[in-house]
N, C-alpha and C positions, 0 to 999 in steps of 0.2 A: 214628546220628551220620553220615548220609550226606550229601555235599556237592553230590552232582550225581547223585542215583541215578537209574537202575541203573548209572552210569559210573565213580563213585568212593566210596571209603569212606574212614574216618578210622583210621589205626593209631596209638592212645595210647601214646606214649613214658613207661613207667614204671622204666625203668633207673636204677641209684646211688638205690635206695631213692625212685622215683619224684622224681628230682632232689631227693633229699634232704628231700621235704616227708610222707613215708611212704606205701611201698606199702601198707601194710595198710588206710590211709584211701582212698588216690586210687585204687589199681585198681579196687577195689570201685565206686566214686563215677565212674569212668570207664565201666564196664560199665552201670550205674544210668541213666547220661545216654545209652546209646544205643550205644555203642562195640563191636563185636565183636572186635577185635584187639587186645592188648596188645604192647608191644615191650619186651624186656628184653635185657642183655648176654650172661647165661652161661646154662648149664643150672641150676646154681643158683639164680638170680633168678627162671629159669623154673618151678622146683619152689613156690617161693615164691609166684608169682603163680597157678600152677593150683590151690594150695590155697584160696586166696582168692575165684578166680573159675574154679570147676570148668566153666564152658560156653563159655568165652573161648578164642579162637585165640592163642595165644601165640607170638611169633615170637623166636626166640633170634638177635639180631644177631650177636653175637660168634662164631657157630658153636660146633662141639664141640670138644674136646679128646679124645685118646685115654681109651677107656675109660670115655667117658660116652653112647655110643649107646645103651646098653640103657635109662638112665635115661631118656632123650629119648622113645625109642619108648614106654616105659612109661605115659609122663606126657601121651604126645597131645602134645608141643611141636613147632615146624615150626622147623627149622635153616635158617639162611644158611649156605650153600656155597661155596668158590672153589677148594677145592685137591683132588686126586685122593684123597689120605688120608681127607680128611673122608666122601667118597663109601663109601671102602673100609668104613670105621668105622660108617656107616649102613647098608650094605645088609648087612653080617653080622648087626648087630644086630636088623635088620627080618626077617631070614630065621630066626635063633634064635628070634625070637616071631612066627613062622610067616604073615609078611606076605605076601599075595597080590602079583603083579606090578602093579606102576607104583600102589600104594595110599599109600605114604609121603610126603607132600607135603615138596619142600623148594624154598627160592628161593635162586637162582644171582645171585651178586653180581658185576657187572660193575666192573673198574676202570676210569673214564673220565678220569683224571688226576692222582689224588689220591695214586698208590702206597702205599696202606695196605694196605686189605686188598681182594679182589675178581680177578677172571681178568679179562688183559690181551685183545685182540683177537686176539691172536697164540697165545692158547692157549685159545680160545673152542672150537675144534673137537674136541679129544680130550674135553674136558668135556662136550660136548654127547651124543659117542659113549657115554657111560657112560649113557643115558637109553635107556627102552624096554622092549618086552615083556619081555627077559631080567632086567629090574632090578625090585626091588621100589619103587624110588623114582621119583617122579614130580615132574617140571619142574612145580611149580606157579605161580611167581612168578619175576620178575627185578627186580634192585634196583641202585640205584647211590647213590653219596652225594654232594651236590652241596655241595663244600667251599668256595665262593666265594660262596654266595649272598646274603652281607650286602654284596657288593661292589657298590657304586650303579652302576656301568657295565653289569654282566652280561657281559661278555665272556667270562670263564672259562666261567660257566653256559652262555652259547650254545655255546662249544667243546665242554662236556661232552655237551649234550644233541645236538651230532655225532656225537660218540662212543658215545652211547649209541644211537641211530639205525641207526648201521652193525652195532652189537651184534644189534638186533632183527632186522636184516634177513637176517642170518647166520642166525639162531634161525628165523624163518620158513621161509629157504629150507631148514633142515634138517628141514621139516614139523613142527616143535613149536609149538604154541600155549598157550603158558603164560596163565592167566587174569590174574595180577596183575602190574602194573607199580610195583613199590615205591620212588617217588622222593617225594622233597619234603620239607626240614624248613622249622622257622617263617619262617625268613627268606624262603625260596622263595615260601610261600603266601602270606605278609602283602604281598611286593611286586607281587603280582598275575600268580603264575607258574602258578596253579590249572588256568586255561582250556588252558594250553600243555601242560600234564603230562596233563590229561584229553584233549587231541587227538591226542598223540604215544599214549596208551595205545589210542584208540579206533581208529586208524590202523592196529593190528596187531590189531585185534580182544579188546585186554584193557580191566583196568577199573583206575583208578589206586587206589594204597592210598597215601595221604597222609600222612606221619609227623610233624607237629608235635611239639615237645619244649617247648622255651621258652614258648611261646604258651600252653599248656594251664596252666601255673601262674602265668598273668598279665602277662607281660613281652612287649614287642615288642622284638625284638632291634635293635639300632644298627648302621647299615650303615655299613663301611667308607668315606670319604672323603665318606659323605652326599651328598645328593641337595642340588642347587643351591637356595637359598632359592627357596621357591616351587613348587618343581617335586618335591615328594615325591609319591610315589602316592598317590592318595585312600585305597587301602586300608591303606597302611601309616600314614598321618597318623590314618584313624578307629580303626585298632586300638591306636595311641598313647592315644587318646582313651577307648575302650570298656573294654579289657582292664584287668581291677582285680588287682592281686597277690595270690595266694592266700596267702603265708604272712606272719604275724608272727612277729619273733622278740622275745622279752621276757625279762628277769630283773628281781631286785629287790634293793634296797639293804641289805646286812646291818648297815650301823651308818655312824655320822657322828662325825667326831673333828674337831677343831678343832689345827690344827699351827702352830708359829712360825716366821719367817723363818730361812730356813737348813736347814730339814726337808727329808730325801732322801725321796723316795716311790717304792719299788720298788727292783728291782734293778739293780745297777751304777751306781746315783746319775745318771740319766738326764735325770731332772728334780729339780731343787730349788728350794724353795719361796722367792720372792724378797719375800714381804711373809707376815702371817699368812692362813691358808687354812682353809676349810671342805673336807673331802674326804669322799668316799661311797664305801664299798667295796661291790663286786658281787658277785655269785655268779655269774660267768662268767670262763671265761678259755681259753687256747688249747687246753686238753682238752676243749673243748666247741666247739671250731671258730673262735672268735675270733681274726683273724690275729693274729699278734705284731707284724706290721709297723703297726697301727693305734698303739700306743701312743704318745703324745704327736703325732698326727696325726690324729686323729679326735675327732668329739662325739657324742653318746647322747642321747637325751631322757627328761627326768625333770620332772615337773611343767608339761609343754607346753613346758620351753626346753631350749636345746643345753647340755649340759655337757660340758667338754672331756676325755678320755682323759689322765691324768698318768701316767708313768712307764711302765716296760714292763709289758706284760700278761704276768701268772704262769698257772701250766698250769690253776689254778682259781679264781683271782680278778681282778679288775682295778680302780682306782681314778678316779674320777670328780673334778674341781674343781667343788664346788657353791657356790662364795664368793658368787656373785653370784645365787643362786635361794635366795629365802626358803622356809624351812620343810621343806625336804628333811628325812626322817627313815627309820627304818629300816621296813623293809616298802614303800615307795614303789615304785610300778613304775617300771621304766626300758626304754625302747625300744630296740634295737638295729637291727631292721628293721622298718620300717612306720610308723604316723601316731599322733599323740598330740596330744592338746589340744583346742582348740576357743574359744568363745567371742569376747570382745572382742580376745584376740590372735591367732585363726585356728589352724588346726590346723598342726605341724609333721611332716615326713614324712622318712624316711631310706630310701632305695630300695637294692635290690641293685646297681644301678648306682653309688651313691653309695659304698659300702664296696669295689666292685670295683674304682672308680679310686684310692680312698686306698691302697688293698692293691697295686696294681699287675696286677690279674689280670682274671677275667670273672664274671659273675652266676653263671654254671654252677658255677663253683669254691666261690663264694661259697655257695651253698645245698648243693651235697654235701658241703661241709668240715663242717657241723654235725654234731656228734658224736651217736652213739646215745643217749648218756647225757641227752640234752636231751628232753624229753617232747615229742612231739607230740600236741596236744589239738583234734579237730575243734570247732567252734564256729558 
């Protein structure tokens, strides 16, 4: 899955159970499509990815915790590091496993302004001093996280690139030549930053390791502030048209009942029928990841039409008002996320952005909150 071979490769982000889509389905699919790298958060996630994809390079972006070095070495995972104690953990484990000098690859994260994880410029020199012939560790890659690539003006990202360039200069001055420059989320890549990333990497004799997440699952990020009308980069506009969401989320009608005016629906009487109504009980609730805030504030699709959620969402169930939709019965498919319908009425679609806006959150959380008890089925 090379974007500009031999100067760039793709690192498929499959952390958090592949953004809730199923690591078991998505990691092998990414590898079959040509990805040689998979990105996970933890050693535990790395172990699961390694079992599924024995030949893939697996990058543990969240680093190691004390006592995890031995598992990381045994599984052949690659750690992101930014603290001296992480190097201690990995060196000790590598030596215990009999690793030779400079044979265990690590990626060093640079904090270019997010203040989350990564070493700052002032702490870079002592970290670089830890590498060399005396250590079993090898500085294979350098990474940073572009934390505002979804801002249309790009000013913050430009400032981050300037910080990154200073770090790379210092790394080169120390006589080190990492192979990979690991930068670039979906927002950065779709807004046309790919060329800039590749150019920065090439200037230091590195290859760009580009790591989209949301775009892999069929969504183009929305940009904070958005671009002026008609001035959205062509790459972003094209992505919005071409990307197809990977996931649909569906449930079924358990049963349908008619209630009189004045009937209470759900906990704490948050909805009271003002007229006789037909209600459809659904086999889905907040225990499955359906945000409780959607009760009385969102609609789902049944028989190709939108039906409002009424009452509070329970742990295992929710209720739709299907009074205006003829023929709804037990077993009918209900679409929470995705498309339903067609014919003369046309298809209706609910997107992850729709769910996110109604719940006051973001699509990433919508996906990752879908519970483990909801089966993921490849189609």
